[in-house]
C-alpha positions in Angstrom: -9.9 17.7 7.2 -8.6 16.9 3.6 -11.4 16.3 1.1 -9.6 14.0 -1.1 -6.7 11.7 -0.4 -4.9 9.4 -2.7 -3.1 6.0 -2.0 -0.6 5.1 -4.6 0.5 1.5 -4.4 4.2 0.8 -5.2 5.0 -2.2 -3.0 4.8 -5.0 -5.6 7.9 -7.0 -6.6 6.8 -7.3 -10.3 8.0 -10.8 -10.8 6.5 -11.1 -14.3 8.8 -8.3 -15.5 11.8 -10.7 -15.0 14.1 -7.8 -13.9 16.1 -7.3 -10.6 14.3 -4.0 -10.2 10.6 -3.7 -9.3 8.6 -2.4 -12.3 7.4 0.9 -10.7 11.2 2.0 -10.6 12.1 1.2 -14.2 12.8 4.2 -16.1 10.6 5.7 -18.7 12.1 8.7 -20.5 14.6 9.0 -17.7 12.2 9.0 -14.9 10.8 6.1 -12.7 7.5 4.7 -13.8 6.1 5.6 -10.2 6.9 9.3 -10.9 4.4 9.8 -13.6 1.3 8.8 -11.6 2.6 10.8 -8.6 3.1 13.8 -10.9 -0.5 13.5 -12.2 -1.8 13.6 -8.8 0.4 16.4 -7.8 -1.0 18.5 -10.6 -4.6 17.6 -9.7 -7.3 18.6 -7.2 -6.4 15.9 -4.7 -5.2 17.2 -1.4 -2.5 14.8 -0.3 -0.9 11.3 -1.2 0.0 8.3 0.9 2.7 6.3 -0.9 2.9 2.7 -0.1 6.1 0.9 -1.0 8.3 -1.9 0.2 9.9 -1.2 3.6 13.3 -1.4 2.1 12.4 1.2 -0.7 11.0 3.9 1.5 14.2 5.9 1.6 14.7 5.4 -2.1 11.2 6.8 -2.8 11.7 9.7 -0.4 15.0 10.8 -1.7 15.0 9.8 -5.4 11.5 10.5 -6.2 9.4 12.5 -3.7 12.3 15.0 -2.9 14.0 15.0 -6.2 10.9 15.9 -8.2 9.4 18.1 -5.4 6.2 16.1 -5.0 4.8 18.0 -2.1 1.5 16.3 -1.9 3.2 13.1 -0.8 3.0 13.5 2.9 3.3 10.0 4.1 5.3 7.0 2.8 4.6 3.7 4.6 5.4 -0.1 4.1 3.1 -2.4 2.2 2.1 -5.8 3.3 2.1 -9.4 2.0 -0.8 -9.0 -0.4 -2.2 -6.0 -2.3 -5.1 -5.7 0.2 -2.7 -5.5 3.2 -1.0 -2.6 1.4 -4.2 -0.8 0.9 -5.1 -1.3 4.4 -1.6 0.0 5.6 -2.3 3.0 3.5 -5.8 3.5 4.9 -4.3 3.4 8.4 -2.3 6.5 7.5 -5.4 8.5 6.7 -7.1 10.2 9.8 -10.2 11.3 7.8 -11.3 12.5 4.4 -14.3 12.7 2.2 -13.1 10.5 -0.6 -10.2 8.2 -1.1 -8.4 7.3 -4.6 -6.5 4.2 -4.8 -4.2 4.0 -7.7 -1.6 1.5 -8.9 1.9 3.1 -9.2 2.7 0.8 -12.0 -0.1 2.8 -14.1 2.0 5.9 -15.3 -0.5 7.3 -17.8 -3.1 8.7 -15.3 -4.7 11.8 -16.6 -6.6 14.7 -15.2 -9.7 13.5 -17.2 -9.7 10.2 -15.5 -9.3 11.8 -12.1 -12.1 14.3 -12.6 -14.5 11.7 -14.0 -13.7 9.5 -11.0 -14.4 12.4 -8.7 -17.8 13.3 -10.3 -18.8 9.6 -10.3 -17.9 9.0 -6.6 -19.8 12.1 -5.3 -22.9 10.6 -6.8 -22.4 6.8 -6.0 -19.8 6.6 -3.1 -17.9 3.8 -5.0 -16.6 3.7 -8.6 -13.8 2.1 -10.6 -12.1 3.6 -13.7 -12.6 1.0 -16.5 -12.9 0.5 -20.3 -15.0 -1.9 -22.3 -13.1 -5.1 -23.4 -12.1 -5.2 -27.0 -11.9 -8.9 -27.4 -14.4 -11.8 -26.9 -13.8 -13.4 -23.5 -14.1 -17.2 -22.7 -14.7 -18.8 -19.5 -12.8 -22.0 -19.3 -12.5 -25.0 -16.8 -9.3 -26.4 -15.4 -8.6 -28.4 -18.4 -8.7 -25.5 -20.8 -12.3 -26.4 -22.2 -14.5 -23.4 -23.0 -17.6 -23.5 -20.8 -19.1 -20.0 -21.4 -18.9 -17.0 -23.5 -20.1 -13.8 -21.7 -21.8 -11.1 -23.6 -18.9 -8.7 -24.5 -21.0 -5.5 -24.1 -21.4 -6.4 -20.5 -17.7 -6.7 -19.7 -15.3 -4.0 -18.6 -11.6 -4.2 -17.8 -11.0 -2.7 -14.4 -8.3 -0.1 -13.9 -7.4 2.3 -11.3 -8.0 4.8 -9.7 -10.8 3.1 -7.6 -12.5 5.8 -5.8 -14.7 5.6 -2.7 -16.2 7.5 0.1 -13.7 7.2 2.8 -16.1 5.7 5.5 -17.2 3.1 3.1 -13.8 1.9 1.9 -12.5 1.9 5.5 -15.5 -0.3 6.6 -14.8 -2.7 3.8 -11.1 -3.1 4.6 -11.7 -3.4 8.4 -14.2 -6.2 7.6 -11.9 -7.8 5.1 -8.9 -7.9 7.6 -11.2 -9.3 10.4 -12.5 -12.0 8.0 -9.4 -12.7 6.1 -8.9 -16.3 7.2 -12.7 -17.1 6.8 -12.5 -15.7 3.1 -9.5 -17.8 2.3 -11.2 -20.9 3.6 -14.1 -20.2 1.3 -11.8 -19.8 -1.6 -12.6 -16.0 -2.0 -9.6 -13.9 -3.2 -10.1 -10.1 -3.0 -8.3 -8.9 -6.1 -9.1 -5.2 -6.1 -10.8 -2.6 -3.8 -14.2 -2.7 -5.5 -14.3 -6.4 -4.6 -13.6 -5.6 -1.0 -16.5 -3.2 -0.9 -18.8 -5.7 -2.8 -18.0 -8.6 -0.6 -17.9 -6.9 2.8 -20.4 -4.2 2.6 -22.6 -5.3 -0.5 -22.6 -1.7 -1.7 -23.1 -1.2 -5.5 -20.0 -0.1 -7.4 -20.3 2.0 -10.6 -18.0 2.6 -13.6 -16.1 5.8 -14.2 -14.3 6.5 -17.4 -10.8 4.9 -17.7 -8.6 5.0 -20.9 -7.1 2.3 -22.9 -3.6 4.2 -22.4 -4.2 3.8 -18.6 -2.2 0.6 -18.9 -0.6 -1.3 -16.0 3.0 -2.1 -16.7 3.4 -5.8 -15.8 5.6 -7.6 -18.5 8.7 -6.6 -20.6 6.4 -5.9 -23.6 4.4 -3.3 -21.6 7.5 -1.3 -21.2 8.0 -1.2 -25.0 4.4 0.1 -25.4 4.9 2.6 -22.5 8.0 4.1 -24.2 6.1 4.6 -27.3 3.3 6.3 -25.4 5.7 8.6 -23.5 7.3 9.7 -26.8 4.0 10.5 -28.4 2.8 12.3 -25.2 6.0 14.5 -25.3 
């Protein structure tokens, strides 16, 4: 049995990027964005990787990323689903068993060994943790008209990142319940936006924070590519 498995999500279309090519395949220093997170995991303690991508991109990922860069830990490439949580569930279905599951967005190319190690230490103690950083700005809650209704305490707010890491039995239970209750949750207006929320909503298990990094950014908009290119140059 593998002790640690990572699911890397790369099935998104990246509509906010305003490009014909999904953001995870845009080039940074001549390599696809997706390559960098897979390479970080390749060089880590994690035993193997399940890559989740769009069905039409499976062969591209296999030939132009996994085989080209000799990413031997990627042992399965599977198709994603309509929503993020469908893609995660499809990835979970490719895992027979393990102790801990790491779920990471392929559009976050600046994953580090420090982030992975801290997540591992955290999940061994808590069974559920999320890489995160304190917010830098004051956050305002607003209503539908744009009127400010509440100002939360900034020192209690964190920006969630990935990896989100869980004991496998816990995250599998959460996603099984989510898929079974999908229509019920929609009717109640509950949108599951990350893996921690699935665990919180379905199992009521506590989730803890592991150390993220402000550089562990998710590439979403054209401006993010400019920032990522600068980070890549400084890293090299």
